[in-house]
Biopython code that builds the backbone (N, CA, C, O; Angstrom):
import numpy as np
from Bio.PDB.StructureBuilder import StructureBuilder

atoms = [
    (1, "MET", "N", (1.111, -0.972, 0.264)),
    (1, "MET", "CA", (-0.085, 0.032, 0.001)),
    (1, "MET", "C", (0.753, 1.278, -0.269)),
    (1, "MET", "O", (1.899, 1.108, 0.147)),
    (2, "LEU", "N", (0.585, 2.329, -0.759)),
    (2, "LEU", "CA", (1.040, 3.449, -0.764)),
    (2, "LEU", "C", (0.808, 4.126, 0.333)),
    (2, "LEU", "O", (-0.285, 4.028, 0.891)),
    (3, "HIS", "N", (1.762, 4.889, 0.799)),
    (3, "HIS", "CA", (1.615, 5.980, 2.061)),
    (3, "HIS", "C", (1.134, 7.219, 1.427)),
    (3, "HIS", "O", (1.508, 7.416, 0.271)),
    (4, "ALA", "N", (0.428, 8.019, 1.946)),
    (4, "ALA", "CA", (-0.381, 9.248, 1.480)),
    (4, "ALA", "C", (0.521, 9.996, 0.971)),
    (4, "ALA", "O", (0.391, 10.328, -0.208)),
    (5, "SER", "N", (1.462, 10.369, 1.602)),
    (5, "SER", "CA", (3.084, 11.535, 1.045)),
    (5, "SER", "C", (3.522, 10.751, -0.083)),
    (5, "SER", "O", (4.335, 11.395, -0.746)),
    (6, "PHE", "N", (3.261, 9.448, -0.615)),
    (6, "PHE", "CA", (4.394, 8.995, -1.577)),
    (6, "PHE", "C", (4.033, 10.277, -2.875)),
    (6, "PHE", "O", (5.043, 10.730, -3.414)),
    (7, "HIS", "N", (2.931, 10.733, -3.267)),
    (7, "HIS", "CA", (2.771, 11.265, -4.313)),
    (7, "HIS", "C", (3.620, 12.715, -4.225)),
    (7, "HIS", "O", (4.342, 13.068, -5.157)),
    (8, "VAL", "N", (3.449, 13.536, -2.969)),
    (8, "VAL", "CA", (4.211, 14.452, -2.755)),
    (8, "VAL", "C", (5.720, 14.285, -2.591)),
    (8, "VAL", "O", (6.443, 15.277, -2.679)),
    (9, "GLU", "N", (6.143, 13.273, -2.396)),
    (9, "GLU", "CA", (7.596, 12.746, -2.589)),
    (9, "GLU", "C", (8.045, 12.556, -3.997)),
    (9, "GLU", "O", (9.235, 12.477, -4.304)),
    (10, "GLN", "N", (6.840, 12.469, -5.032)),
    (10, "GLN", "CA", (7.414, 12.198, -6.236)),
    (10, "GLN", "C", (7.096, 13.743, -6.812)),
    (10, "GLN", "O", (7.342, 13.970, -7.996)),
    (11, "GLY", "N", (6.671, 14.558, -6.152)),
    (11, "GLY", "CA", (6.278, 15.815, -6.809)),
    (11, "GLY", "C", (5.136, 16.833, -6.760)),
    (11, "GLY", "O", (4.997, 17.979, -7.186)),
    (12, "GLY", "N", (4.219, 15.802, -5.940)),
    (12, "GLY", "CA", (2.997, 16.518, -5.857)),
    (12, "GLY", "C", (3.010, 17.832, -4.633)),
    (12, "GLY", "O", (3.878, 17.794, -3.761)),
    (13, "LEU", "N", (2.278, 18.645, -4.647)),
    (13, "LEU", "CA", (2.277, 19.748, -3.837)),
    (13, "LEU", "C", (1.973, 19.320, -2.453)),
    (13, "LEU", "O", (2.789, 19.510, -1.552)),
    (14, "ALA", "N", (0.867, 18.767, -2.257)),
    (14, "ALA", "CA", (0.790, 18.250, -0.837)),
    (14, "ALA", "C", (-0.251, 17.112, -0.730)),
    (14, "ALA", "O", (-0.944, 16.637, -1.629)),
    (15, "SER", "N", (-0.194, 16.759, 0.694)),
    (15, "SER", "CA", (-1.153, 15.785, 1.245)),
    (15, "SER", "C", (-1.578, 15.899, 2.448)),
    (15, "SER", "O", (-0.936, 16.513, 3.301)),
    (16, "TYR", "N", (-2.687, 15.340, 2.674)),
    (16, "TYR", "CA", (-3.306, 15.471, 4.294)),
    (16, "TYR", "C", (-4.163, 14.098, 4.512)),
    (16, "TYR", "O", (-5.273, 13.851, 4.043)),
    (17, "ALA", "N", (-3.653, 13.577, 5.039)),
    (17, "ALA", "CA", (-4.024, 11.928, 5.086)),
    (17, "ALA", "C", (-3.868, 11.207, 6.579)),
    (17, "ALA", "O", (-2.947, 11.559, 7.316)),
    (18, "ALA", "N", (-4.778, 10.222, 6.970)),
    (18, "ALA", "CA", (-4.347, 9.309, 8.059)),
    (18, "ALA", "C", (-2.815, 8.939, 7.997)),
    (18, "ALA", "O", (-2.126, 8.563, 7.049)),
    (19, "ASN", "N", (-2.526, 9.158, 9.259)),
    (19, "ASN", "CA", (-1.153, 8.875, 9.627)),
    (19, "ASN", "C", (-1.195, 7.255, 9.674)),
    (19, "ASN", "O", (-1.740, 6.714, 10.637)),
    (20, "LEU", "N", (-0.681, 6.562, 8.745)),
    (20, "LEU", "CA", (-0.656, 4.874, 8.399)),
    (20, "LEU", "C", (0.332, 4.392, 9.323)),
    (20, "LEU", "O", (0.298, 3.163, 9.271)),
    (21, "TYR", "N", (1.110, 4.744, 10.061)),
    (21, "TYR", "CA", (1.893, 4.185, 11.327)),
    (21, "TYR", "C", (0.861, 4.230, 12.656)),
    (21, "TYR", "O", (0.923, 3.424, 13.584)),
    (22, "HIS", "N", (0.245, 4.940, 12.590)),
    (22, "HIS", "CA", (-0.820, 5.077, 13.843)),
    (22, "HIS", "C", (-1.999, 4.175, 13.758)),
    (22, "HIS", "O", (-2.565, 3.786, 14.779)),
    (23, "ILE", "N", (-2.421, 3.798, 12.440)),
    (23, "ILE", "CA", (-3.409, 3.061, 12.229)),
    (23, "ILE", "C", (-2.977, 1.624, 12.040)),
    (23, "ILE", "O", (-3.664, 0.604, 12.082)),
    (24, "GLY", "N", (-1.706, 1.772, 11.824)),
    (24, "GLY", "CA", (-1.007, 0.054, 12.084)),
    (24, "GLY", "C", (-1.151, -0.234, 13.549)),
    (24, "GLY", "O", (-1.722, -1.268, 13.895)),
    (25, "ARG", "N", (-0.613, 0.713, 14.543)),
    (25, "ARG", "CA", (-0.994, 0.496, 15.613)),
    (25, "ARG", "C", (-1.977, 0.309, 16.255)),
    (25, "ARG", "O", (-1.949, -0.479, 17.201)),
    (26, "GLN", "N", (-2.994, 0.921, 15.943)),
    (26, "GLN", "CA", (-4.577, 0.756, 16.281)),
    (26, "GLN", "C", (-5.019, -0.638, 16.055)),
    (26, "GLN", "O", (-5.670, -1.350, 16.820)),
    (27, "ALA", "N", (-4.475, -0.959, 14.667)),
    (27, "ALA", "CA", (-4.967, -2.184, 14.277)),
    (27, "ALA", "C", (-4.164, -3.419, 14.900)),
    (27, "ALA", "O", (-4.530, -4.559, 14.614)),
    (28, "ALA", "N", (-3.292, -3.249, 15.578)),
    (28, "ALA", "CA", (-2.340, -4.219, 16.323)),
    (28, "ALA", "C", (-3.005, -4.570, 17.501)),
    (28, "ALA", "O", (-3.293, -5.715, 17.849)),
    (29, "ARG", "N", (-3.319, -3.140, 18.321)),
    (29, "ARG", "CA", (-3.901, -3.273, 19.648)),
    (29, "ARG", "C", (-4.992, -3.764, 19.442)),
    (29, "ARG", "O", (-5.389, -4.215, 20.517)),
    (30, "LEU", "N", (-5.990, -4.003, 18.361)),
    (30, "LEU", "CA", (-7.293, -4.597, 18.129)),
    (30, "LEU", "C", (-7.139, -6.084, 18.005)),
    (30, "LEU", "O", (-7.923, -6.872, 18.534)),
    (31, "VAL", "N", (-6.072, -6.447, 17.269)),
    (31, "VAL", "CA", (-5.757, -7.774, 17.225)),
    (31, "VAL", "C", (-5.462, -8.252, 18.439)),
    (31, "VAL", "O", (-6.058, -9.238, 18.873)),
    (32, "ASP", "N", (-4.695, -7.744, 19.005)),
    (32, "ASP", "CA", (-4.227, -8.247, 20.464)),
    (32, "ASP", "C", (-5.330, -8.570, 21.237)),
    (32, "ASP", "O", (-5.394, -9.672, 21.781)),
    (33, "ARG", "N", (-6.247, -7.706, 21.356)),
    (33, "ARG", "CA", (-7.449, -8.190, 22.274)),
    (33, "ARG", "C", (-8.141, -9.116, 21.655)),
    (33, "ARG", "O", (-8.491, -9.977, 22.462)),
    (34, "ILE", "N", (-8.509, -9.335, 20.548)),
    (34, "ILE", "CA", (-9.211, -10.490, 19.824)),
    (34, "ILE", "C", (-8.226, -11.620, 20.204)),
    (34, "ILE", "O", (-8.717, -12.516, 20.891)),
    (35, "MET", "N", (-6.906, -11.733, 19.871)),
    (35, "MET", "CA", (-6.047, -12.776, 20.396)),
    (35, "MET", "C", (-6.127, -13.317, 21.851)),
    (35, "MET", "O", (-6.048, -14.506, 22.158)),
    (36, "LYS", "N", (-6.313, -12.155, 22.797)),
    (36, "LYS", "CA", (-6.650, -12.485, 24.389)),
    (36, "LYS", "C", (-8.313, -13.048, 24.483)),
    (36, "LYS", "O", (-8.689, -13.561, 25.537)),
    (37, "GLY", "N", (-9.128, -12.933, 23.479)),
    (37, "GLY", "CA", (-10.341, -13.523, 23.735)),
    (37, "GLY", "C", (-11.431, -12.403, 23.691)),
    (37, "GLY", "O", (-12.605, -12.667, 23.949)),
    (38, "ALA", "N", (-11.119, -11.461, 23.441)),
    (38, "ALA", "CA", (-12.510, -10.519, 23.105)),
    (38, "ALA", "C", (-13.136, -10.803, 21.852)),
    (38, "ALA", "O", (-12.665, -11.197, 20.786)),
    (39, "ARG", "N", (-14.216, -10.538, 22.181)),
    (39, "ARG", "CA", (-15.272, -11.004, 20.852)),
    (39, "ARG", "C", (-15.219, -9.705, 20.023)),
    (39, "ARG", "O", (-15.346, -8.613, 20.578)),
    (40, "PRO", "N", (-14.988, -9.853, 18.385)),
    (40, "PRO", "CA", (-14.866, -8.847, 17.858)),
    (40, "PRO", "C", (-16.038, -8.023, 17.547)),
    (40, "PRO", "O", (-15.878, -6.876, 17.131)),
    (41, "ALA", "N", (-17.270, -8.552, 17.728)),
    (41, "ALA", "CA", (-18.481, -8.146, 17.938)),
    (41, "ALA", "C", (-18.688, -7.017, 18.999)),
    (41, "ALA", "O", (-19.580, -6.169, 19.013)),
    (42, "ASP", "N", (-17.547, -7.217, 19.983)),
    (42, "ASP", "CA", (-17.709, -6.558, 21.388)),
    (42, "ASP", "C", (-16.852, -5.293, 21.182)),
    (42, "ASP", "O", (-16.908, -4.413, 22.041)),
    (43, "ILE", "N", (-16.187, -5.165, 20.270)),
    (43, "ILE", "CA", (-14.775, -4.253, 20.546)),
    (43, "ILE", "C", (-15.654, -2.919, 19.289)),
    (43, "ILE", "O", (-16.135, -3.072, 18.166)),
    (44, "PRO", "N", (-15.525, -1.770, 20.135)),
    (44, "PRO", "CA", (-16.222, -0.785, 19.142)),
    (44, "PRO", "C", (-15.436, -0.274, 17.938)),
    (44, "PRO", "O", (-14.217, -0.243, 18.105)),
    (45, "VAL", "N", (-15.861, 0.099, 16.857)),
    (45, "VAL", "CA", (-15.208, 0.599, 16.066)),
    (45, "VAL", "C", (-14.536, 1.909, 16.126)),
    (45, "VAL", "O", (-15.241, 2.872, 16.425)),
    (46, "GLU", "N", (-13.197, 2.110, 15.872)),
    (46, "GLU", "CA", (-12.506, 3.102, 15.986)),
    (46, "GLU", "C", (-11.946, 3.872, 14.918)),
    (46, "GLU", "O", (-11.282, 3.300, 14.054)),
    (47, "ARG", "N", (-12.153, 5.198, 14.878)),
    (47, "ARG", "CA", (-11.585, 6.073, 13.643)),
    (47, "ARG", "C", (-10.129, 6.613, 13.981)),
    (47, "ARG", "O", (-9.854, 6.775, 15.169)),
    (48, "THR", "N", (-9.426, 6.826, 13.261)),
    (48, "THR", "CA", (-8.103, 7.459, 13.310)),
    (48, "THR", "C", (-8.148, 8.752, 13.948)),
    (48, "THR", "O", (-9.281, 9.235, 13.927)),
    (49, "THR", "N", (-7.487, 9.289, 14.370)),
    (49, "THR", "CA", (-7.780, 10.678, 15.105)),
    (49, "THR", "C", (-6.132, 11.475, 14.520)),
    (49, "THR", "O", (-5.775, 12.577, 14.937)),
    (50, "ARG", "N", (-5.481, 10.813, 13.717)),
    (50, "ARG", "CA", (-3.885, 11.155, 13.780)),
    (50, "ARG", "C", (-4.126, 11.278, 12.124)),
    (50, "ARG", "O", (-4.617, 10.444, 11.364)),
    (51, "PHE", "N", (-3.585, 12.669, 11.828)),
    (51, "PHE", "CA", (-3.573, 12.927, 10.097)),
    (51, "PHE", "C", (-2.099, 13.672, 10.296)),
    (51, "PHE", "O", (-1.551, 14.123, 11.301)),
    (52, "GLU", "N", (-1.705, 13.607, 8.935)),
    (52, "GLU", "CA", (-0.326, 14.026, 8.509)),
    (52, "GLU", "C", (-0.244, 15.094, 7.451)),
    (52, "GLU", "O", (-0.402, 14.606, 6.332)),
    (53, "LEU", "N", (-0.047, 16.394, 7.446)),
    (53, "LEU", "CA", (0.187, 17.089, 6.584)),
    (53, "LEU", "C", (1.472, 17.365, 5.940)),
    (53, "LEU", "O", (2.278, 18.098, 6.512)),
    (54, "VAL", "N", (1.801, 16.720, 4.526)),
    (54, "VAL", "CA", (3.171, 17.081, 3.954)),
    (54, "VAL", "C", (2.718, 17.848, 2.977)),
    (54, "VAL", "O", (1.680, 17.847, 2.314)),
    (55, "ILE", "N", (4.202, 18.873, 3.012)),
    (55, "ILE", "CA", (4.201, 19.601, 1.563)),
    (55, "ILE", "C", (5.404, 19.545, 1.024)),
    (55, "ILE", "O", (6.408, 19.317, 1.698)),
    (56, "ASN", "N", (5.423, 19.789, -0.508)),
    (56, "ASN", "CA", (6.550, 19.604, -1.121)),
    (56, "ASN", "C", (7.018, 21.400, -1.577)),
    (56, "ASN", "O", (6.393, 22.145, -2.333)),
    (57, "ARG", "N", (8.098, 21.650, -0.939)),
    (57, "ARG", "CA", (8.524, 23.008, -0.766)),
    (57, "ARG", "C", (8.841, 23.549, -2.317)),
    (57, "ARG", "O", (8.537, 24.601, -2.879)),
    (58, "LYS", "N", (9.637, 22.286, -2.794)),
    (58, "LYS", "CA", (10.169, 22.549, -4.161)),
    (58, "LYS", "C", (9.200, 22.791, -5.450)),
    (58, "LYS", "O", (9.435, 23.425, -6.478)),
    (59, "THR", "N", (7.824, 21.947, -4.983)),
    (59, "THR", "CA", (6.709, 22.261, -6.102)),
    (59, "THR", "C", (6.233, 23.675, -5.853)),
    (59, "THR", "O", (6.248, 24.567, -6.701)),
    (60, "ALA", "N", (5.804, 23.791, -4.590)),
    (60, "ALA", "CA", (5.187, 25.034, -4.058)),
    (60, "ALA", "C", (5.900, 26.293, -4.876)),
    (60, "ALA", "O", (5.254, 27.075, -5.574)),
    (61, "ALA", "N", (7.116, 26.348, -4.707)),
    (61, "ALA", "CA", (8.087, 27.080, -5.160)),
    (61, "ALA", "C", (7.993, 27.298, -6.675)),
    (61, "ALA", "O", (8.104, 28.406, -7.201)),
    (62, "ALA", "N", (7.757, 26.034, -7.398)),
    (62, "ALA", "CA", (7.803, 26.263, -8.601)),
    (62, "ALA", "C", (6.660, 26.490, -9.328)),
    (62, "ALA", "O", (6.751, 26.683, -10.541)),
    (63, "LEU", "N", (5.316, 26.497, -8.620)),
    (63, "LEU", "CA", (4.095, 27.022, -8.903)),
    (63, "LEU", "C", (3.823, 28.497, -8.560)),
    (63, "LEU", "O", (2.774, 29.087, -8.820)),
    (64, "GLY", "N", (5.069, 29.101, -7.847)),
    (64, "GLY", "CA", (4.792, 30.339, -7.505)),
    (64, "GLY", "C", (3.729, 30.673, -6.148)),
    (64, "GLY", "O", (3.110, 31.715, -5.934)),
    (65, "LEU", "N", (3.756, 29.454, -5.361)),
    (65, "LEU", "CA", (3.084, 29.654, -4.021)),
    (65, "LEU", "C", (3.676, 29.571, -3.067)),
    (65, "LEU", "O", (4.690, 28.906, -2.852)),
    (66, "GLY", "N", (2.896, 30.481, -2.152)),
    (66, "GLY", "CA", (3.666, 30.667, -0.848)),
    (66, "GLY", "C", (2.863, 29.722, 0.282)),
    (66, "GLY", "O", (1.739, 29.220, 0.264)),
    (67, "ILE", "N", (3.862, 29.704, 1.200)),
    (67, "ILE", "CA", (3.047, 28.989, 2.537)),
    (67, "ILE", "C", (2.564, 29.878, 3.722)),
    (67, "ILE", "O", (3.393, 30.313, 4.521)),
    (68, "ALA", "N", (1.397, 30.123, 3.834)),
    (68, "ALA", "CA", (1.178, 30.929, 4.708)),
    (68, "ALA", "C", (1.816, 30.486, 6.345)),
    (68, "ALA", "O", (1.762, 29.362, 6.843)),
    (69, "PRO", "N", (2.266, 31.423, 6.816)),
    (69, "PRO", "CA", (2.952, 30.995, 8.453)),
    (69, "PRO", "C", (2.037, 30.098, 9.382)),
    (69, "PRO", "O", (2.576, 29.359, 10.206)),
    (70, "ASP", "N", (0.478, 30.158, 9.246)),
    (70, "ASP", "CA", (-0.488, 29.669, 10.095)),
    (70, "ASP", "C", (-0.197, 28.002, 9.611)),
    (70, "ASP", "O", (-0.097, 27.098, 10.440)),
    (71, "VAL", "N", (-0.093, 27.807, 8.221)),
    (71, "VAL", "CA", (-0.132, 26.869, 7.659)),
    (71, "VAL", "C", (1.278, 26.090, 7.995)),
    (71, "VAL", "O", (1.279, 24.981, 8.530)),
    (72, "MET", "N", (2.332, 26.705, 7.670)),
    (72, "MET", "CA", (3.870, 26.491, 8.271)),
    (72, "MET", "C", (3.794, 25.678, 9.608)),
    (72, "MET", "O", (4.363, 24.592, 9.724)),
    (73, "LEU", "N", (2.995, 26.311, 10.705)),
    (73, "LEU", "CA", (3.215, 25.712, 11.659)),
    (73, "LEU", "C", (2.542, 24.399, 11.878)),
    (73, "LEU", "O", (2.981, 23.645, 12.746)),
    (74, "ARG", "N", (1.361, 24.022, 11.052)),
    (74, "ARG", "CA", (0.430, 22.966, 11.242)),
    (74, "ARG", "C", (1.100, 21.666, 10.439)),
    (74, "ARG", "O", (0.700, 20.516, 10.621)),
    (75, "VAL", "N", (2.248, 22.042, 9.465)),
    (75, "VAL", "CA", (2.800, 20.878, 8.481)),
    (75, "VAL", "C", (3.558, 20.010, 9.382)),
    (75, "VAL", "O", (4.429, 20.524, 10.083)),
    (76, "ASP", "N", (3.323, 18.729, 9.446)),
    (76, "ASP", "CA", (4.015, 17.695, 9.650)),
    (76, "ASP", "C", (5.624, 17.125, 9.327)),
    (76, "ASP", "O", (6.468, 16.562, 10.024)),
    (77, "ARG", "N", (5.583, 17.522, 8.073)),
    (77, "ARG", "CA", (6.859, 17.160, 7.395)),
    (77, "ARG", "C", (6.872, 17.774, 5.942)),
    (77, "ARG", "O", (6.019, 17.380, 5.147)),
    (78, "PHE", "N", (7.676, 18.595, 5.608)),
    (78, "PHE", "CA", (8.359, 19.121, 4.447)),
    (78, "PHE", "C", (9.252, 18.157, 3.558)),
    (78, "PHE", "O", (10.098, 17.404, 4.041)),
    (79, "VAL", "N", (8.986, 18.257, 2.291)),
    (79, "VAL", "CA", (9.824, 17.231, 1.272)),
    (79, "VAL", "C", (10.469, 18.425, 0.454)),
    (79, "VAL", "O", (9.751, 19.364, 0.110)),
    (80, "ASP", "N", (11.590, 18.401, 0.192)),
    (80, "ASP", "CA", (12.111, 19.657, -0.598)),
    (80, "ASP", "C", (12.723, 18.801, -1.920)),
    (80, "ASP", "O", (13.260, 19.403, -2.851)),
]
sb = StructureBuilder()
sb.init_structure("model")
sb.init_model(0)
sb.init_chain("A")
sb.init_seg("    ")
for serial, (resi, resn, name, xyz) in enumerate(atoms, 1):
    if name == "N":
        sb.init_residue(resn, " ", resi, " ")
    sb.init_atom(name, np.array(xyz, "f"), 0.0, 1.0, " ", f" {name:<3s}", serial, name[0])
structure = sb.get_structure()
């Protein structure tokens, strides 16, 4: 599976998507509960709460786009 920032790393401008590492940890925690005897029907559905904003600075510059200071503070990772 491709991670959400793949396209940004390949030259795309930006990505805002669920953090796949966190989703994997959530899944492992649920599998652990099932392996210890919990019934899957009794386990509540969980949604991810962690998202990752990735911006490609080189692409933004090539498009003549500036990144607002308030957005800069929220970026999880820059790709150059």
